[in-house]
LOVO-537370 format. One line per field, with one value per residue (C-alpha): x, z, y; residue in one letter. Coordinates in pm, 1 decimal, m for minus. Example, Ala and Ser with C-alpha at 12.3 -4.5 7.8 and 13.67 -1.06 7.14 Angstrom:
xx: c(1230.0, 1367.0)
zz: c(780.0, 714.0)
yy: c(m450.0, m106.0)
code: c(a, s)
end
This chain:
xx: c(7091.6, 6734.5, 6541.4, 6281.6, 5911.6, 5816.2, 5542.5, 5263.5, 5060.7, 4736.5, 4477.2, 4110.1, 3813.0, 3611.6, 3427.9, 3410.9, 3727.7, 3661.6, 3672.0, 4017.7, 4218.2, 4058.7, 4171.2, 4523.8, 4617.7, 4493.3, 4743.4, 4994.4, 4984.3, 4947.1, 5381.9, 5403.9, 5088.9, 5119.0, 4859.4, 4951.0, 4679.1, 4295.9, 4034.2, 3683.5, 3448.3, 3431.8, 3637.1, 3869.6, 3889.1, 3968.1, 4253.5, 4414.7, 4479.9, 4539.1, 4835.8, 4934.7, 5079.4, 4875.1, 4871.3, 4522.7, 4238.8, 3978.7, 3651.8, 3343.2, 3033.5, 2919.7, 3070.4, 2877.6, 2928.8, 2873.0, 2796.1, 3092.5, 3005.3, 3023.6, 3367.1, 3450.4, 3328.9, 3539.1, 3849.0, 3773.7, 3795.7, 4099.8, 4328.1, 4213.0, 4469.8, 4420.1, 4243.2, 3981.2, 3828.9, 3455.7, 3354.1, 2983.1, 2800.3, 2498.9, 2502.1, 2695.7, 2392.1, 2250.5, 2546.5, 2843.4, 2719.5, 2641.6, 3013.7, 3181.2, 2963.6, 3133.8, 3504.3, 3559.7, 3824.1, 3650.4, 3352.5, 3364.8, 3102.6, 3274.9, 3168.3, 3413.4, 3720.1, 4078.2, 4235.6, 3927.1, 4081.4, 4409.2, 4301.4, 4086.9, 4333.2, 4638.8, 4405.2, 4359.6, 4682.1, 4754.4, 4561.3, 4239.0, 3878.8, 3739.7, 3414.9, 3322.6, 3252.2, 2864.7, 2854.1, 3009.9, 2734.9, 2468.0, 2570.8, 2577.4, 2259.6, 2111.0, 2275.7, 2004.5, 1738.0, 1490.4, 1313.4, 1331.4, 1542.5, 1376.3, 1276.0, 1548.4, 1808.9, 1707.7, 1751.6, 2042.3, 2295.9, 2174.9, 1796.8, 1889.8, 2097.8, 1750.7, 1551.3, 1781.3, 1767.8, 1396.0, 1317.4, 1547.1, 1310.7, 1494.8, 1278.0, 1381.2, 1545.6, 1738.7, 1855.0, 1969.3, 2094.1, 2351.3, 2421.0, 2454.7, 2188.6, 1881.2, 1563.8, 1408.0, 1707.6, 1629.5, 1252.8, 1319.8, 1533.5, 1244.1, 973.7, 1214.7, 1266.6, 870.9, 789.7, 1092.0, 921.0, 542.2, 507.5, 287.8, 462.8, 702.7, 498.5, 520.2, 907.3, 970.8, 754.3, 941.8, 1304.8, 1199.9, 1051.7, 1354.7, 1583.0, 1763.3, 1670.7, 1633.6, 1295.8)
zz: c(16259.4, 16214.1, 16034.6, 16245.0, 16041.4, 15866.8, 16010.1, 15846.3, 15894.3, 15993.4, 15969.0, 16141.6, 16051.9, 16362.6, 16623.3, 16975.4, 17156.4, 17307.0, 16976.0, 16869.2, 17185.4, 17171.5, 16783.7, 16878.3, 17138.7, 16925.2, 16675.2, 16926.8, 17055.6, 16669.9, 16692.7, 16318.8, 16330.4, 16382.4, 16411.3, 16191.4, 16153.1, 16299.5, 16189.8, 16332.2, 16045.7, 15683.2, 15519.5, 15770.2, 15720.6, 15319.6, 15366.7, 15609.8, 15330.6, 15063.9, 15308.8, 15482.6, 15259.3, 15446.4, 15421.8, 15521.9, 15651.2, 15937.1, 15855.3, 16055.8, 15897.7, 16056.3, 16067.2, 16194.1, 15870.2, 15625.4, 15570.6, 15544.5, 15255.9, 15076.4, 15239.4, 15079.9, 14731.4, 14689.0, 14833.5, 14601.3, 14321.2, 14440.8, 14605.0, 14460.5, 14600.3, 14926.0, 15088.6, 15366.0, 15612.8, 15731.0, 16107.8, 16201.5, 16555.4, 16290.8, 16234.8, 15938.1, 15672.5, 15700.6, 15563.4, 15443.3, 15091.2, 15027.9, 15163.4, 14989.1, 14627.0, 14693.8, 14684.8, 15073.1, 15129.3, 15412.0, 15659.3, 16045.6, 16355.7, 16641.8, 16857.4, 16731.1, 16970.5, 16883.6, 16717.6, 16442.6, 16365.2, 16362.5, 16109.9, 15901.1, 15880.7, 15767.6, 15532.5, 15404.3, 15358.1, 15222.3, 14904.5, 14996.6, 15068.8, 15475.3, 15544.3, 15872.9, 15872.8, 15986.3, 15655.2, 15463.6, 15576.6, 15493.8, 15170.2, 15086.7, 15221.2, 14999.6, 14692.5, 14449.8, 14646.3, 14371.3, 14507.8, 14394.7, 14509.1, 14804.5, 14778.5, 15003.6, 14767.6, 14553.3, 14809.1, 14803.3, 15071.0, 15293.8, 15209.4, 15356.2, 15669.9, 15766.4, 15697.8, 15970.1, 16229.7, 16196.1, 16222.2, 16513.2, 16703.2, 16612.1, 16484.7, 16190.5, 16461.4, 16614.9, 16295.9, 16183.3, 16497.4, 16447.3, 16104.4, 16128.6, 15805.1, 15880.8, 15951.1, 15614.3, 15455.1, 15639.2, 15619.4, 15200.8, 15263.5, 15454.7, 15169.8, 14903.4, 15074.9, 15119.7, 14786.8, 14633.9, 14883.1, 14858.4, 15221.9, 15386.9, 15709.1, 16016.2, 16122.4, 15761.7, 15736.8, 16074.0, 16013.7, 15671.2, 15851.4, 16091.1, 15829.3, 15601.4, 16005.3, 15934.3, 16277.9, 16592.2, 16712.7)
yy: c(12893.1, 12836.0, 13125.2, 13259.1, 13221.5, 13531.0, 13738.2, 13785.1, 14112.1, 14134.3, 14402.7, 14433.5, 14596.4, 14640.6, 14872.0, 14669.8, 14743.2, 14388.7, 14217.9, 14384.0, 14318.4, 13961.6, 13934.4, 14095.9, 13835.1, 13575.0, 13685.6, 13740.5, 13365.0, 13245.8, 13326.1, 13432.3, 13670.6, 14052.8, 14287.2, 14586.0, 14819.3, 14900.7, 15068.2, 15136.2, 15287.4, 15089.0, 15412.5, 15363.9, 15029.2, 15130.4, 15375.2, 15119.0, 14846.3, 15132.1, 15249.4, 14905.4, 14614.2, 14346.6, 13967.4, 13961.0, 14169.6, 14023.3, 14251.3, 14254.6, 14249.3, 14562.9, 14842.2, 15185.0, 15381.0, 15062.5, 14732.1, 14504.7, 14350.6, 14706.3, 14744.2, 14365.8, 14475.8, 14795.0, 14608.8, 14378.5, 14656.9, 14817.4, 14532.4, 14206.0, 14009.5, 14106.1, 13785.1, 13910.6, 13679.6, 13803.8, 13808.1, 13840.7, 13777.7, 13611.2, 13269.4, 13151.3, 13080.9, 13468.0, 13626.8, 13357.2, 13288.4, 13642.3, 13687.3, 13430.7, 13551.1, 13921.7, 13790.6, 13720.1, 13429.7, 13327.1, 13359.6, 13313.3, 13352.4, 13586.9, 13286.7, 13061.5, 12961.8, 13077.4, 12743.8, 12772.7, 13162.9, 13067.4, 12742.7, 12973.5, 13259.5, 12989.1, 12828.5, 13145.3, 13241.3, 12902.3, 13030.4, 12826.2, 12921.6, 12867.2, 12771.4, 12575.5, 12205.0, 12341.9, 12561.2, 12292.9, 12056.4, 12292.9, 12378.2, 11995.2, 11944.1, 12167.3, 12001.3, 11873.5, 12046.4, 12148.8, 12481.8, 12816.0, 13101.1, 13239.5, 13603.1, 13735.9, 13648.6, 13937.9, 14187.3, 14422.0, 14400.0, 14659.2, 14553.9, 14243.8, 14385.9, 14578.5, 14256.6, 14114.4, 14386.4, 14413.1, 14080.7, 14074.6, 14335.9, 14640.9, 14962.6, 15170.0, 15427.3, 15177.6, 15080.4, 15428.0, 15461.9, 15184.0, 15197.5, 15621.9, 15641.4, 15855.8, 15717.1, 15828.2, 15581.0, 15298.0, 15336.3, 15340.8, 15007.4, 14865.2, 14975.2, 14834.8, 14486.6, 14492.6, 14556.7, 14326.3, 14042.2, 14117.8, 14169.5, 14409.9, 14491.0, 14404.8, 14105.1, 13917.5, 14027.5, 13834.3, 13539.1, 13504.7, 13543.8, 13291.9, 13069.1, 13046.5, 13071.4, 13397.9, 13462.1, 13261.9, 13225.3)
code: c(m, k, k, p, p, a, v, l, k, v, l, i, a, d, d, h, p, i, v, i, e, g, l, k, h, i, c, g, e, a, g, d, l, a, v, a, g, v, a, a, t, g, l, d, a, i, k, l, c, r, k, v, g, a, d, i, l, l, l, d, i, a, l, p, d, r, s, g, v, e, v, l, k, q, l, r, k, e, l, p, k, l, p, i, l, m, l, s, v, h, r, e, e, q, y, a, i, r, c, l, k, a, g, a, a, g, f, l, n, k, q, a, v, p, d, e, l, i, n, a, v, r, m, i, l, s, g, r, k, y, i, s, p, s, l, a, q, e, l, a, n, q, i, g, v, d, h, e, a, p, l, h, k, d, l, s, d, r, e, y, q, t, l, i, m, i, a, s, g, k, t, v, s, d, i, a, s, e, l, s, l, s, v, k, t, v, s, m, y, r, s, r, l, l, t, k, m, k, l, r, h, n, a, e, l, t, h, y, a, i, k, n, h, l, v, d, e)
end
């Protein structure tokens, strides 16, 4: 009698119910993947990973209490063998390299089709890293290009997140509400990133982000 395939445990960290249900459905259709737990915040994601011996974590880059990159770095310290696939609504060139350098096993845009998600999960579970063909082409295009590192590369994860959100048209109050931070804290991140990048105000910040293809025009 043929032995049934082993079921692999998947954890999801995302605060959007529709996304969660979609991921559950996709994993269920795969046959050998089962969602073993869901967390809606970064802190809960860390607790869940400590509690459940999972095979992979699907981690949203934008969680209510902290950024997914912060969660990623914490889990890399505590559970270095747990592979983590980062998910984001942002274009890959905005966050992918930062996530991969922080220890992610892969990065996938949430607009990807279900088959691409399953392909990414299977590749990661086989011990390899996953990047999409479009990101691979972008990286290939950068090889041999002689240019100084752009100013935003020196920003912390929170400063970079603040940069993207301001350049996308969000106010400090909007950002504070979305990230569950105080307006004072977000203002501090804004001040720091402007200083580091030698920019004077939001208009220059937005111009820089568009020029460097960090946000859509």
